[in-house]
Structure formats: structure tokens, C-alpha cells
C-alpha positions in Angstrom: -17.8 -24.8 10.1 -18.0 -22.0 7.6 -14.9 -20.8 5.8 -14.7 -17.2 4.6 -12.3 -14.9 2.8 -12.2 -11.4 1.3 -9.7 -9.7 -1.0 -9.5 -6.0 -1.9 -10.0 -4.5 -5.3 -7.4 -2.1 -6.6 -6.9 1.2 -8.3 -4.1 1.2 -10.8 -2.2 4.4 -10.6 0.5 4.0 -13.2 2.0 1.6 -15.7 -1.2 -0.2 -16.5 -0.9 -2.7 -19.3 2.9 -3.3 -19.0 2.1 -6.5 -16.9 0.6 -8.2 -19.9 2.5 -10.7 -22.0 4.3 -10.6 -24.3 5.4 -7.0 -23.4 6.4 -7.9 -19.8 8.3 -11.0 -21.1 10.2 -9.1 -23.7 10.9 -5.7 -22.0 9.8 -6.1 -18.3 6.8 -4.3 -16.9 6.2 -2.0 -13.9 3.0 -1.0 -12.3 2.0 1.1 -9.2 -1.3 0.3 -7.7 -3.2 0.6 -4.4 -5.9 -1.6 -2.9 -9.2 0.0 -1.7 -12.1 -0.8 0.6 -14.2 -2.6 -2.1 -13.9 -6.4 -1.9 -14.5 -9.7 -3.5 -15.9 -12.1 -0.8 -16.1 -15.9 -0.8 -17.8 -18.4 1.6 -17.6 -22.2 1.6 -20.3 -23.9 3.7 -20.1 -27.8 4.0 -23.4 -29.6 3.2 -24.8 -32.9 4.4 -25.8 -33.9 0.9 -23.2 -34.9 -1.7 -23.8 -32.0 -4.0 -22.0 -28.8 -5.0 -23.9 -25.5 -5.1 -22.1 -22.5 -6.5 -23.6 -19.1 -6.6 -22.6 -15.5 -7.4 -25.0 -13.6 -5.2 -24.3 -10.2 -6.7 -25.0 -11.5 -10.2 -28.0 -13.6 -9.3 -26.4 -16.7 -10.8 -26.3 -20.2 -9.3 -25.8 -23.9 -10.3 -26.2 -27.1 -8.5 -24.2 -30.2 -9.4 -24.0 -33.7 -8.0 -20.6 -34.1 -6.4 -17.9 -34.5 -9.0 -14.1 -34.1 -9.1 -14.4 -31.7 -12.1 -17.2 -29.2 -12.9 -18.1 -28.2 -16.4 -16.6 -25.0 -17.8 -19.5 -23.7 -19.9 -19.5 -19.9 -19.7 -21.5 -19.7 -16.4 -19.7 -19.2 -13.1 -16.5 -20.4 -14.7 -14.2 -18.5 -12.3 -15.8 -20.4 -9.3 -15.7 -23.7 -11.1 -12.2 -23.2 -12.4 -10.8 -22.6 -8.9 -12.6 -25.7 -7.6 -11.4 -27.8 -10.5 -7.7 -26.8 -10.1 -7.7 -27.2 -6.3 -9.4 -30.5 -6.6 -6.9 -31.7 -9.1 -3.8 -30.5 -7.2 -4.8 -31.2 -3.6 -7.9 -33.3 -3.6 -11.1 -32.3 -1.8 -12.9 -35.1 0.1 -16.2 -36.3 -1.3 -18.4 -34.0 0.7 -21.0 -31.5 -0.5 -20.6 -27.8 -0.1 -22.0 -24.4 -1.1 -19.6 -21.8 -2.5 -21.0 -18.3 -2.5 -19.4 -15.1 -3.8 -20.1 -11.4 -3.8 -18.1 -8.6 -5.3 -18.6 -4.9 -4.4 -18.1 -3.7 -8.0 -19.5 -4.9 -11.3 -17.6 -7.3 -13.5 -15.7 -5.4 -16.3 -15.5 -2.3 -14.2 -11.7 -2.0 -14.3 -10.9 -2.6 -10.7 -9.6 -6.1 -11.1 -12.8 -7.8 -10.1 -12.3 -11.1 -11.8 -8.8 -11.8 -10.6 -9.6 -10.5 -7.1 -12.6 -12.9 -7.0 -10.3 -15.8 -8.0 -7.9 -14.9 -5.1 -10.8 -14.7 -2.7 -12.1 -18.1 -3.7 -8.6 -19.6 -3.5 -8.4 -18.1 0.0 -11.6 -19.8 1.1 -10.3 -23.2 -0.1 -6.9 -22.5 1.4 -8.6 -21.8 4.7 -10.8 -25.0 4.5 -8.0 -27.3 3.4 -5.2 -25.6 5.5 -3.1 -25.4 2.4 0.6 -24.2 3.0 0.5 -21.3 0.5 2.2 -18.0 0.9 1.3 -14.7 -0.7 3.4 -15.2 -3.9 2.1 -18.8 -4.1 -1.6 -17.7 -4.0 -1.1 -14.9 -6.4 0.7 -17.1 -9.0 -1.8 -19.9 -8.5 -4.7 -17.4 -9.2 -2.9 -16.2 -12.3 -2.5 -19.7 -13.6 -6.1 -20.6 -13.0 -7.4 -17.5 -14.8 -4.9 -17.1 -17.6 -3.9 -20.7 -18.3 -6.6 -23.1 -17.1 -9.5 -20.8 -18.2 -7.5 -19.1 -21.0 -8.8 -15.6 -20.1 -6.7 -12.8 -21.5 -5.2 -10.4 -19.0 -2.2 -9.3 -17.0 -0.7 -10.2 -13.7 -1.1 -7.1 -11.4 -4.6 -7.9 -10.1 -3.8 -11.2 -8.5 -0.8 -9.8 -6.6 -2.6 -6.6 -5.5 -5.5 -8.6 -4.1 -3.2 -11.0 -2.3 -0.6 -8.5 -0.9 -2.7 -5.4 -0.4 -1.5 -1.9 0.3 0.4 0.4 -2.1 2.8 -1.5 -4.2 5.3 -1.0 -7.0 5.3 -4.2 -9.0 7.9 -5.5 -11.5 7.0 -8.1 -14.1 9.5 -10.2 -16.1 9.6 -13.3 -18.3 9.2 -16.8 -16.9 6.4 -15.6 -14.7 8.8 -13.7 -12.4 7.1 -11.0 -10.3 8.6 -8.8 -7.6 6.2 -6.9 -5.3 7.8 -3.9 -3.6 5.5 -2.4 -0.8 5.9 1.3 -0.6 6.2 3.1 2.7 4.2 6.2 1.8 3.8 8.7 4.6 0.4 8.6 6.2 -0.4 12.2 5.5 0.5 11.8 1.8 -1.8 8.7 1.6 -4.6 10.6 3.3 -4.2 13.5 0.8 -4.1 11.2 -2.2 -7.3 9.4 -0.9 -8.9 12.8 -0.4 -8.0 14.1 -3.9 -8.7 11.0 -6.0 -12.2 10.7 -7.3 -13.3 7.2 -8.3 -16.1 7.6 -10.9 -18.1 4.7 -12.4 -19.2 5.5 -15.9 -22.1 3.0 -15.5 -20.7 1.1 -18.5 -18.7 -2.2 -18.5 -16.6 -3.8 -21.1 -15.1 -7.1 -22.1 -11.4 -6.4 -21.2 -10.2 -9.6 -22.9 -10.7 -8.3 -26.4 -8.9 -5.0 -25.6 -6.0 -6.9 -24.0 -5.8 -9.3 -27.0 -5.4 -6.3 -29.3 -2.7 -4.9 -27.0 -0.8 -8.2 -27.0 -1.0 -8.6 -30.8 0.3 -5.1 -31.2 3.5 -6.2 -29.4 3.7 -9.4 -31.3 3.3 -7.6 -34.6 6.0 -5.1 -33.4 3.8 -2.0 -33.8 6.2 0.7 -32.7 3.6 3.2 -31.7 2.0 0.8 -29.3 5.3 -0.5 -27.9 6.6 3.0 -27.3 3.4 3.9 -25.4 4.0 0.9 -23.1 7.6 2.0 -22.6 6.4 5.4 -21.5 3.8 3.9 -19.2 6.5 1.9 -17.5 8.4 5.1 -17.0 5.2 6.6 -15.7 5.2 4.0 -12.9 8.6 5.2 -11.8 7.5 8.8 -11.9 4.5 8.0 -9.7 6.6 6.0 -7.2 9.0 8.9 -6.8 6.2 11.5 -6.4 4.4 9.4 -3.8 7.4 8.6 -1.7 8.7 12.2 -1.8 5.3 13.7 -1.1 5.2 15.7 -4.4 1.4 15.2 -4.7 1.0 18.3 -6.8 2.6 16.3 -9.6 0.2 13.3 -9.4 -2.4 14.9 -11.8 0.1 15.6 -14.4 1.6 12.1 -14.2 -1.9 10.6 -14.5 -2.6 12.9 -17.5 0.6 11.8 -19.2 -0.3 8.2 -18.7 -3.8 8.9 -20.1 -2.3 10.2 -23.3 0.0 7.2 -23.7 -2.5 4.5 -22.9 -4.8 5.5 -25.7 -1.9 4.6 -28.1 -1.6 1.0 -26.8 -4.7 -0.5 -28.5 -7.9 0.4 -30.2 -10.9 0.5 -27.9 -9.2 1.7 -24.7 -10.9 5.0 -25.0 -14.1 6.1 -26.7 -16.0 9.4 -27.3 -18.0 9.1 -24.0 -14.8 8.6 -21.9 -13.1 11.4 -23.7 -16.0 13.7 -23.0 -16.0 12.7 -19.3 -12.3 13.2 -19.1 -12.4 16.7 -20.6 -15.3 17.7 -18.5 -13.5 16.6 -15.3 -10.4 18.6 -16.3 -12.4 21.8 -17.0 -14.0 21.4 -13.5 -10.6 21.3 -11.8 -9.1 17.9 -12.2 -5.4 18.0 -13.2 -5.4 14.5 -14.7 -6.9 11.1 -14.6 -7.0 7.7 -16.1 -9.2 4.9 -17.3 -9.1 2.1 -14.8 -8.2 -1.4 -16.0 -8.0 -2.3 -19.7 -10.3 0.6 -20.7 -13.4 0.8 -22.9 -15.6 1.5 -19.9 -15.9 0.9 -16.2 -14.3 3.2 -13.6 -12.3 6.3 -14.2 -10.0 8.0 -11.7 -9.4 11.8 -11.4 -6.9 13.7 -9.4 -8.6 16.8 -7.9 -6.3 19.1 -5.9 -7.5 21.3 -3.1 -11.3 21.1 -2.8 -11.9 20.8 -6.6 -13.3 17.2 -6.2 -16.7 18.5 -5.3 -17.0 20.6 -8.4 -15.7 17.7 -10.5 -18.2 15.3 -9.1 -21.0 17.8 -9.8 -19.8 18.4 -13.4 -20.0 14.6 -14.1 -23.7 14.2 -13.1 -25.1 14.8 -16.6 -23.2 11.7 -17.8 -25.3 9.4 -15.6 -22.5 7.7 -13.8 -21.7 8.0 -10.1 -18.7 8.4 -7.8 -17.8 5.8 -5.2 -16.5 6.5 -1.8 -13.5 4.3 -0.7 -10.5 4.2 1.6 -7.1 2.8 0.8 -6.4 -0.5 2.6 -3.2 -1.8 4.1 -4.2 -5.5 4.0 -4.7 -8.0 1.2 -6.4 -11.3 1.3 -7.9 -12.3 4.6 -9.3 -15.7 5.5 -11.1 -17.0 8.6 -13.3 -19.8 10.0 -16.5 -19.6 12.0 
């Protein structure tokens, strides 16, 4: 048998960064995001030989190990090995060889939650193989623990929950790892219009999000008022975005995104840079009413709200920067697993 899974990547629409500790522990965070039709995929194929093969097909990386209860964390394919190590430790996997293969539809460091979504997808494949009794909150929290605690990778909490639950969600984050996912019943025509008007643009650059997030966290620890106030405003932005979507006030989306763009730059050094500022201003001059840097910032994807038919002019105006826009659709589902 072969065990497969896929989990959707996400676009963060508002509140980004308020899901990161210690801010969320001290003040509570709020984020609004939506999953899209770009995926992290995982496959586990049992082998006759007692060896473990792990491979990231999209990255052209692979390792082969003799069967062992724990695989070395050494900077190569650590997400794949980290999930295996934790599941093996907690649930036990019989001494049988297998091949774990993954593929992600967007580059690492692109700001769509690729790393956390990949962890969720791998967990899904193991859950399918072992028939683990894990619900949505269980898998999301499990993925968070593997990535943030076992592997000590800096980051927030939204991506694991978006990938697991799917759809358009308003998420609340509190201390003691408390997370509440509120699915939003956005009218279909409003969602279609949002999808039509949002341009997803890849800057053809990636970044190491962990360093930016560490700066953001230390700004809160060091009680830097400018940074903390910006996070307060981003949390309020998530509320504004929720109300605009639910009430169909789509003409406000661009302004809400622009408000968040101004605030997010105050959270930590490195979130924006001259290239991204130029791209942003060019998109606005071409008709976008607002936008945002996806994920932690510093590179990767940007999102622009383009009312009417302005998106075509915006896409054209960004051609000189050497990036490219990506087509997508919003998805209603999160993690899916199956056996063949």
C-alpha cells in the first residue's frame, strides 16, 4: 500500500505576526488567513529492505539510512526526519523500511507557510499509515511542537492550523498554547470577487524567516513600544478584515491591507527592503489599493488587492522586477489523506 496526503498553503490576509510568542502569550493574537490551491504533498511507500529513504523531490535532496528509531538532525531534510523521529518516539513504527517523499508547490522561504504546511502533510501521511486517532486540533498542535520545540525553528502558530483546517479562518492565539479556529462563512460571491482581485506575486527572492521572527520576538521581550504597538494595530487589522469580508465590504480590503503594510514594517528590521518597497509603490501606481508582504517578510510572495480590472495592469507593471504572478483558487478543505 501507498499512503498519501496533501495540505494547502495559505495567504495571510491580516494580523500576521501576532501569532508569535511572546506577543501572543502576553496580549493574545488574531489572524485572518485563507488556504489556496498550492499544496505540500507527502507519500510513504513501504519497502522490503530495512532502510529509510527520505527525499524532497522539489528540492532535489535525498538521504538513505539503515532502519533506526531516530534519524540524525543535521541540517538536511530535518523537517522530514523531525516528524519521523517524533512519531516514532510517541507511537512506535514497526521495523520496516519505507520511502518518504515530499513535494511543495512553492519554494521554501516564500511566505506562504511552506515549512509548517509540509510538516502537517508529513504528519498526515504517518497518521494515515498508522491510523492514529488525531483530530484537526491535535495534528496542528503536534506539527507546531515538532517544528517549534523539537527542531527549535522560530515561527508562529497560524500555518499549522491553516494547513490542517483549510478554508477562510479567523484565528485567536493565547498563552499556554491555546488556539481557537473560527471558520468564516463568507458569501460565495464575495469570495469569488476577493479571489479575482487579489494578485499573488512572487518576487523571485526567498528569505530566512527565522531571523526576522527572532528580531520580532526580542522586540516584545525588550518591551520596544513601537514594535508592540504595531502588533496591537495588526491584531485590530484582523478584526477589520473579518468584518469587511463577512459584510461584503470588499472596497475596503485594499485600504485594510495597506494599513497593515504600514504597521508591519514597524515590527522588526528586515521585514521590508528597498526592492519590496519599489514593487509595492509600482503596484499602487498601477491600480492596486493596497497589499502586503506574505509571511515574515524580507522576500517571497507579496499580495495586492486590485479592484475592478486593475489586476491586469498591475501584473504588467511588475514585469520589470523579474518576478511572476501565480494563479490560484481559494480552497475549502485542509489536510487530506488517503491510501492506495
